[in-house]
VOPAGU-2260 file (C-alpha; in pm, 1 decimal, decimal comma):
REM VOPAGU-2260
SITE   aa  ch    i         X         Y         Z
SITE  MET   A    0      -1,5      24,3       9,2
SITE  THR   A    1     164,5     347,5    -114,4
SITE  ASN   A    2      59,3     668,5      31,7
SITE  ASP   A    3      29,4     964,6    -151,9
SITE  ILE   A    4     301,7    1209,9     -10,0
SITE  SER   A    5      18,7    1485,2      16,3
SITE  GLU   A    6    -128,7    1285,8     275,2
SITE  LEU   A    7     169,2    1242,3     484,5
SITE  GLU   A    8     310,8    1575,4     435,0
SITE  TYR   A    9     179,4    1668,2     812,1
SITE  LEU   A   10     499,1    1420,7     906,9
SITE  LEU   A   11     710,4    1671,0     756,3
SITE  TYR   A   12     877,2    1974,5     983,2
SITE  LYS   A   13     527,8    2223,9    1028,6
SITE  ILE   A   14     605,8    2361,8    1377,5
SITE  ASN   A   15     533,2    2726,1    1360,6
SITE  LYS   A   16     510,3    2788,9    1735,1
SITE  PRO   A   17     741,6    2595,4    1908,8
SITE  VAL   A   18     710,3    2530,7    2295,2
SITE  VAL   A   19    1038,1    2641,8    2475,2
SITE  CYS   A   20    1127,6    2630,4    2832,6
SITE  THR   A   21    1096,2    3049,4    2973,0
SITE  LYS   A   22    1414,7    3048,9    3142,2
SITE  CYS   A   23    1583,5    2921,4    2843,7
SITE  SER   A   24    1427,8    3186,1    2632,7
SITE  ASP   A   25    1482,7    3453,5    2873,8
SITE  GLU   A   26    1839,0    3348,5    2913,8
SITE  PHE   A   27    1888,0    3364,8    2510,1
SITE  VAL   A   28    1694,4    3691,1    2480,0
SITE  GLY   A   29    1906,8    3827,2    2773,7
SITE  GLY   A   30    2237,4    3732,2    2592,8
SITE  SER   A   31    2373,3    3562,0    2853,6
SITE  THR   A   32    2442,8    3224,3    2569,9
SITE  ASP   A   33    2662,5    3215,6    2299,2
SITE  ALA   A   34    2407,7    2978,0    2142,6
SITE  LYS   A   35    2316,0    3107,6    1771,4
SITE  SER   A   36    1955,6    3028,8    1845,8
SITE  LEU   A   37    1710,9    2940,7    2091,4
SITE  GLN   A   38    1643,0    2581,9    1926,8
SITE  GLU   A   39    2037,8    2534,0    1954,5
SITE  TYR   A   40    2054,9    2634,3    2324,4
SITE  THR   A   41    1688,7    2459,0    2458,5
SITE  LYS   A   42    1753,7    2107,0    2592,1
SITE  VAL   A   43    1443,1    1954,0    2620,5
SITE  ASP   A   44    1302,3    1592,9    2674,6
SITE  ILE   A   45     997,9    1469,2    2541,1
SITE  GLY   A   46     810,9    1158,5    2633,0
SITE  PHE   A   47     479,2     998,2    2747,7
SITE  THR   A   48     432,7     956,4    3137,5
SITE  ASP   A   49     157,4     767,5    3342,2
SITE  ARG   A   50    -107,1    1072,6    3273,1
SITE  GLY   A   51      -7,4    1148,6    2905,4
SITE  PHE   A   52     289,3    1320,4    2758,4
SITE  GLN   A   53     553,8    1560,9    2905,6
SITE  ILE   A   54     792,8    1813,9    2771,5
SITE  TRP   A   55    1091,2    1888,8    3031,0
SITE  CYS   A   56    1368,6    2116,7    3040,5
SITE  ARG   A   57    1680,8    1954,6    3103,4
SITE  ARG   A   58    1845,4    2223,7    3133,9
SITE  HIS   A   59    1686,3    2403,7    3422,4
SITE  GLU   A   60    1496,6    2063,5    3561,1
SITE  LEU   A   61    1155,9    2171,3    3518,0
SITE  ASN   A   62     827,7    2123,0    3326,4
SITE  ILE   A   63     766,0    2334,2    3024,9
SITE  CYS   A   64     428,5    2171,0    2964,5
SITE  HIS   A   65     248,8    1810,8    3046,6
SITE  PHE   A   66     -71,9    1698,7    2850,9
SITE  ASN   A   67    -314,7    1507,2    3032,7
SITE  PHE   A   68    -469,1    1257,9    2804,3
SITE  GLU   A   69    -714,9    1172,6    3087,1
SITE  GLY   A   70    -708,3     826,0    3002,0
SITE  LEU   A   71    -790,5     854,8    2615,4
SITE  LYS   A   72    -532,4     725,7    2401,5
SITE  PRO   A   73    -466,5     990,5    2095,9
SITE  GLU   A   74    -373,6     884,9    1775,0
SITE  ALA   A   75       0,6     906,7    1723,5
SITE  ASP   A   76     209,6     877,5    1399,6
SITE  PHE   A   77     574,6     767,3    1465,6
SITE  ARG   A   78     657,4     702,0    1094,2
SITE  CYS   A   79     977,9     889,7     947,5
SITE  LEU   A   80     907,5    1089,2     644,4
SITE  GLU   A   81    1214,0    1244,1     462,0
SITE  LYS   A   82    1188,8    1492,6     186,6
SITE  LYS   A   83    1360,4    1354,8    -141,4
SITE  GLY   A   84    1725,4    1465,6    -147,2
SITE  SER   A   85    1733,9    1503,7     212,9
SITE  LYS   A   86    2031,9    1369,4     424,5
């Protein structure tokens, strides 16, 4: 079974509002880091918990965001889709 690439385009990088640690953001904007981008500076772990899904700042050891699934099992797609010509 083959999938049309347009049907799977949501698997490509589509983030337009990244979720970041506010402390990392403040440090980056304040110039207290030599990182070239906030994305480069931020260190996060992302994964499932007993309640849902958590984004954790490793740099500051604090919760950035936690999604509570309330016992529901949302759809998740773990397939990797690469654009032609990508490395």
